C-alpha positions as CSV (number, residue, x, y, z in Angstrom):
1,X,63.2,67.5,195.6
2,X,60.1,66.9,194.2
3,X,57.5,66.6,191.5
4,X,56.2,70.2,191.1
5,X,59.6,71.5,191.5
6,X,60.7,69.0,189.0
7,X,58.0,69.5,186.8
8,X,58.9,73.9,187.1
9,X,62.4,73.1,186.1
10,X,61.8,71.4,183.0
11,X,59.0,73.7,182.3
12,X,61.6,76.5,182.5
13,X,64.6,74.9,180.5
14,X,62.1,74.1,177.9
15,X,60.6,77.3,177.8
16,X,64.8,78.7,177.7
17,X,65.7,76.8,175.3
18,X,62.5,77.7,173.2
19,X,63.2,81.1,173.0
20,X,66.8,80.3,172.2
21,X,65.7,78.8,169.3
22,X,64.2,81.0,168.2
23,X,66.6,84.1,168.5
24,X,69.1,81.7,166.3
25,X,66.2,81.8,164.3
26,X,66.4,85.0,163.9
27,X,69.5,85.6,163.6
28,X,69.6,83.6,160.6
29,X,67.1,85.9,159.6
30,X,69.1,88.7,159.6
31,X,71.9,87.2,157.7
32,X,69.8,88.0,154.5
33,X,67.8,90.9,155.9
34,X,68.9,93.8,155.5
35,X,68.4,95.8,159.2
36,X,67.5,92.2,160.3
37,X,70.0,92.3,162.9
38,X,72.5,89.7,162.9
39,X,74.5,89.7,166.8
40,X,71.8,90.1,169.2
41,X,69.8,87.2,168.7
42,X,73.5,86.0,169.0
43,X,73.8,87.0,172.4
44,X,69.8,86.2,174.0
45,X,70.3,82.7,172.3
46,X,74.1,81.9,174.1
47,X,72.5,83.6,177.2
48,X,69.3,81.8,176.4
49,X,71.4,78.4,175.8
50,X,73.3,78.7,178.7
51,X,70.5,78.9,181.4
52,X,69.0,75.8,179.6
53,X,71.1,73.1,177.6
54,X,75.0,73.7,178.2
55,X,75.1,71.5,175.2
56,X,73.2,73.8,172.1
57,X,75.2,76.5,174.0
58,X,78.2,74.9,172.7
59,X,77.1,74.4,169.2
60,X,76.5,77.5,168.9
61,X,79.5,78.6,169.5
62,X,81.5,76.3,167.6
63,X,78.8,76.9,164.8
64,X,80.7,77.4,162.0
65,X,77.7,79.8,160.9
66,X,77.4,82.4,164.3
67,X,80.6,81.2,166.7
68,X,83.3,83.9,164.8
69,X,80.5,85.8,165.5
70,X,79.9,85.1,169.1
71,X,83.9,85.0,169.7
72,X,84.3,88.2,168.0
73,X,82.0,89.7,170.6
74,X,82.8,88.4,173.5
75,X,86.9,88.8,172.7
76,X,86.4,92.8,172.4
77,X,84.0,92.8,175.5
78,X,81.4,93.4,173.8
79,X,82.6,96.8,172.2
80,X,81.9,97.7,168.5
81,X,84.1,98.6,165.9
82,X,84.0,102.8,164.9
83,X,82.0,102.0,161.2
84,X,80.1,99.9,163.2
85,X,78.9,102.1,165.2
86,X,77.9,104.8,161.9
87,X,76.4,102.4,160.6
88,X,74.3,101.0,163.2
89,X,73.0,104.3,164.1
90,X,72.7,105.9,160.1
91,X,70.5,103.3,159.7
92,X,68.7,103.6,163.6
93,X,67.6,106.8,162.1
94,X,67.1,105.7,158.6
95,X,64.1,103.8,160.3
96,X,63.1,106.3,163.1
97,X,62.5,108.7,159.9
98,X,60.5,106.6,158.4
99,X,58.3,105.9,161.2
100,X,57.7,109.5,162.2
101,X,56.8,110.0,158.6
102,X,54.5,106.8,158.1
103,X,52.8,108.3,161.5
104,X,52.6,111.1,160.4
105,X,49.6,112.9,162.3
106,X,50.2,110.6,165.1
107,X,52.0,113.2,167.1
108,X,52.3,111.7,170.4
109,X,53.2,108.4,168.3
110,X,56.3,110.5,166.6
111,X,57.5,111.8,169.5
112,X,57.8,108.5,170.7
113,X,59.6,107.3,168.5
114,X,62.1,110.4,168.5
115,X,62.6,109.7,172.8
116,X,63.9,106.5,172.1
117,X,66.4,107.0,169.2
118,X,67.6,108.8,171.4
119,X,68.1,107.2,173.9
120,X,69.7,104.6,171.5
121,X,72.1,106.7,170.4
122,X,72.9,107.7,174.1
123,X,73.7,104.2,174.7
124,X,75.4,103.4,172.0
125,X,77.6,106.2,171.7
126,X,78.1,106.3,175.5
127,X,77.7,102.9,177.0
128,X,79.0,100.8,174.2
129,X,82.7,100.6,174.2
130,X,85.0,101.2,170.2
131,X,87.3,98.7,169.1
132,X,89.5,100.3,166.9
133,X,92.2,97.7,165.0
134,X,92.6,95.9,168.0
135,X,92.2,98.4,170.7
136,X,89.0,98.8,172.1
137,X,88.0,102.1,174.1
138,X,86.3,102.0,177.5
139,X,84.5,105.4,178.1
140,X,86.4,107.1,180.6
141,X,88.7,104.3,181.1
142,X,92.1,103.6,178.9
143,X,92.7,101.4,176.0
144,X,94.0,98.1,176.3
145,X,95.2,95.8,173.5
146,X,93.2,92.8,172.1
147,X,90.9,91.0,174.4
148,X,89.5,93.1,177.1
149,X,89.5,92.4,181.0
150,X,86.3,93.8,180.8
151,X,84.5,89.8,180.7
152,X,83.1,88.3,178.1
153,X,79.5,90.5,178.3
154,X,80.0,93.4,180.0
């Protein structure tokens, strides 16, 4: 391997680790700041660490603060409990309503905000599996008990 390839690989790893650390920090803020998600940033951090630093990914998965969230996500195949979907949708639409009010007079941005909200709603309702009391339901498929057979990250 040439020196330039080694340097490029090292630079790529440093960037991925830095992004992973930033995602972990945002996840930590999400624990205490209402409306800031935690799980999404943890999944992003885990993804980035898996591609740059297996040691940091292992530490994240074994973390007493974040490990259980990542394990629950992996075991459910990315499924969300029905209550979490309802809370996510209600908070998302509250934010959209606030944005539309704040953007009064800028019709194009208001329309874009609502359109993106509709895309997000459709994604949560139709693409994200719903879990209920240990049962994972995949839209269009049968229910399965316990951990999903879909794999850790769908």
